[in-house]
C-alpha positions in Angstrom: -18.2 20.0 19.0 -19.0 20.7 23.2 -16.6 19.0 25.0 -12.8 21.4 23.3 -14.7 24.3 24.6 -14.6 23.2 28.1 -10.6 24.5 28.1 -11.5 28.5 27.8 -14.1 28.1 30.6 -11.8 25.9 32.9 -8.9 28.4 32.2 -10.5 31.6 33.6 -10.7 29.4 37.4 -7.8 29.6 37.4 35.9 22.8 42.0 38.2 24.5 41.6 39.8 26.8 44.4 43.1 24.7 44.3 44.0 24.6 40.2 47.2 25.1 38.9 48.4 28.0 37.1 48.5 26.4 34.1 44.7 25.2 34.4 43.8 28.7 35.7 45.1 29.9 32.5 43.2 27.6 30.8 40.6 28.4 32.1 40.8 31.8 31.4 41.6 31.5 28.0 38.2 29.3 27.2 35.0 30.8 25.8 32.6 31.1 27.9 29.2 28.6 27.9 26.7 30.0 25.2 23.6 31.6 26.7 21.1 29.3 26.6 18.5 31.6 25.2 20.5 33.0 22.3 21.2 29.0 21.5 17.5 28.9 21.2 17.2 32.1 19.6 20.1 31.3 16.9 18.4 27.5 16.5 14.8 29.1 15.7 16.2 31.7 13.4 18.4 29.0 11.2 15.3 26.6 11.2 12.9 29.6 10.0 15.7 30.2 7.3 15.0 26.5 5.4 12.6 23.6 5.7 11.5 20.8 7.4 8.5 18.1 7.9 6.4 19.2 10.9 4.6 16.4 12.9 2.6 18.0 16.0 0.5 17.0 18.7 -1.7 18.9 20.8 -2.8 16.9 23.7 -5.8 18.8 25.6 -7.3 17.5 29.1 -10.5 19.3 31.4 -13.1 18.3 32.8 -11.5 14.4 32.5 -12.1 15.1 28.7 -9.0 14.7 26.8 -8.7 15.4 23.1 -5.3 14.4 20.3 -5.2 16.3 17.2 -2.6 15.4 14.8 -0.7 17.9 12.7 1.4 16.7 9.8 3.1 17.8 6.7 5.9 19.9 4.8 7.0 23.2 5.7 9.6 25.8 3.4 10.0 28.2 6.3 12.1 30.3 4.1 9.9 30.5 1.7 7.1 30.9 4.1 5.0 28.4 2.2 3.8 24.8 3.1 1.2 21.8 3.5 -0.6 20.3 6.6 -3.4 18.1 7.2 -4.7 18.4 10.5 -6.5 15.5 12.0 -8.9 15.9 14.8 -9.8 13.8 18.0 -13.6 12.9 17.4 -12.8 10.7 14.3 -13.7 13.6 11.6 -12.2 13.6 8.0 -8.9 15.5 8.1 -8.5 18.9 6.8 -6.2 19.7 4.4 -4.1 23.2 4.9 -1.6 25.1 2.1 0.4 28.2 3.1 1.2 30.5 0.8 1.5 34.3 0.2 -0.4 35.7 3.0 -3.4 32.7 2.3 -4.1 29.6 3.8 -6.1 27.5 1.6 -7.8 24.6 3.5 -10.1 21.8 2.2 -12.3 19.9 4.3 -14.3 22.2 5.9 -18.0 21.7 7.0 -20.5 23.0 5.1 -18.2 23.0 1.8 -17.2 20.8 -1.3 -14.2 18.3 -0.7 -12.5 19.3 -3.6 -13.3 22.9 -3.1 -10.5 24.8 -1.1 -11.9 27.8 0.8 -9.1 30.7 1.5 -8.2 32.7 4.4 -6.3 35.6 5.2 -3.2 34.6 7.4 -2.5 37.5 8.5 -5.7 38.7 9.8 -6.5 34.8 11.8 -6.4 34.3 15.8 -6.0 31.8 18.4 -9.0 30.3 20.5 -7.7 28.0 22.7 -5.2 27.2 25.0 -1.8 26.7 23.1 -3.3 26.5 20.2 -1.8 28.5 16.6 -3.7 29.9 14.4 -4.7 28.1 11.5 -2.0 25.7 13.0 0.9 27.9 11.8 4.2 26.6 12.6 5.7 29.9 12.1 3.2 31.1 15.3 5.1 28.4 17.3 8.5 29.3 16.1 7.8 32.6 17.2 7.0 32.0 20.9 9.7 29.5 21.5 12.3 32.1 20.4 10.7 34.2 23.1 10.7 31.9 26.2 12.2 33.5 29.1 14.7 31.7 31.9 16.0 29.5 29.9 18.1 26.6 31.1 20.0 23.9 30.5 19.0 20.8 30.9 21.4 18.6 29.3 21.9 15.9 26.6 19.3 13.7 25.2 18.5 11.6 22.3 16.0 12.9 19.7 15.5 11.0 16.4 18.5 9.1 16.9 20.7 11.6 17.3 22.1 14.0 20.4 20.0 17.1 21.2 20.7 19.8 23.6 17.4 20.4 25.7 16.9 23.8 26.8 13.8 24.7 29.2 12.2 28.1 29.8 8.5 29.8 30.2 6.3 31.9 28.3 5.0 35.2 29.7 1.9 36.3 29.0 2.3 38.5 26.4 4.0 35.6 24.2 1.1 33.2 25.5 -1.4 35.6 24.6 0.0 36.4 21.0 -2.6 36.8 18.1 -5.3 35.0 20.8 -8.7 36.2 20.2 -9.7 39.1 22.6 -12.5 36.7 24.0 -10.1 34.3 25.2 -7.3 36.7 25.8 -9.7 38.4 28.3 -10.3 34.8 30.1 -6.6 34.1 30.4 -6.0 38.3 31.6 -8.6 37.1 34.4 -7.1 34.4 35.6 -3.7 35.8 35.3 -4.9 38.3 37.8 -6.3 36.3 40.4 -3.3 34.1 40.4 -1.1 37.4 40.8 1.7 35.6 38.2 1.6 34.5 34.7 0.2 31.5 34.1 2.7 28.4 34.3 3.9 27.5 30.6 6.8 26.2 30.0 8.3 25.5 26.9 11.2 23.3 25.5 13.5 23.0 22.6 16.0 20.4 21.5 18.7 21.4 19.3 21.2 19.1 17.6 25.1 19.5 17.3 24.4 21.4 13.4 22.5 24.1 15.7 19.7 23.2 14.4 15.7 22.9 16.3 14.6 19.3 16.2 12.2 19.6 18.7 9.5 21.8 20.8 6.7 22.0 23.2 4.7 23.9 25.3 2.9 23.1 28.5 0.7 24.4 31.0 -0.7 22.4 33.6 -3.5 24.5 35.3 -5.0 22.1 37.8 -8.0 20.4 36.2 -7.1 22.2 32.6 -3.9 21.0 30.6 -2.9 21.4 27.0 0.7 20.7 25.5 1.8 21.1 22.2 4.4 18.7 20.6 6.2 19.6 17.2 8.6 17.4 15.4 10.7 18.4 12.9 12.9 16.0 11.1 14.0 16.0 6.9 15.6 19.7 7.7 16.8 20.8 4.4 15.4 18.5 2.4 13.0 20.2 -0.9 9.3 20.9 0.5 7.0 21.2 -2.2 3.7 22.8 -2.0 0.5 22.7 -4.9 -1.3 26.0 -4.5 -5.0 24.8 -5.4 -6.0 26.5 -8.7 -7.8 29.7 -8.3 -11.5 27.6 -10.2 -10.9 25.3 -6.9 -11.5 27.8 -4.3 -13.9 29.7 -2.7 -13.4 32.8 -0.6 -13.6 31.2 3.3 -14.2 32.9 6.7 -12.0 32.9 10.0 -15.0 31.2 12.7 -13.8 29.7 15.6 -13.0 26.4 15.2 -11.6 23.5 17.1 -9.8 22.4 14.2 -8.4 26.1 12.7 -6.9 26.5 16.3 
């Protein structure tokens, strides 16, 4: 469990002038190109009103070590309910998470019976690692993507077999440290102060022809410390079934620093 903590320590180190009158009239009457930032925000808002299947990959690298987390499941953003399975990189058993009514139920936590769900407050959960969401909450990623700045249109690409527009921007320090634990926020703040600017964190969003968010990516490379969080959204609008654990199978849990919990 020691290696994932290397990240927090390492981060602290650091044409047409000749157009005809007719063409000019058409140009004047044409609608201006939409602002890229507005397109992304609208796509996020639309997605957060519906449902999607989530397939997210978290890739972390530091001091020559690499780690990959897999997070997958269905989420009803409109109802703010969902279920996810988290697969850690070191061969440990996966963890199941259920989000509902302001709580997150987790099964597979260390020290708790396999059939028992630990219940914790979703609102009080914090992020302890770079580009991680508290308890792997996809709503957190949505908020960060919606807040991206200096957004540019990178052109059209194929995502999940459909054409989508690729938008790229950056995350400012406030967005990067959103709901981050105080000790990690301080480390990142110190690194930012030494750098004299916000840390170079890039955000990407892919929006399909129907204005739906189909993929996101957050990435940072601090020279020896890399982190990438890529989230694919499919089955948009399809029903998501969430089974809430029976109260008899739940126990109060504790919000602790854990690579699996973010």
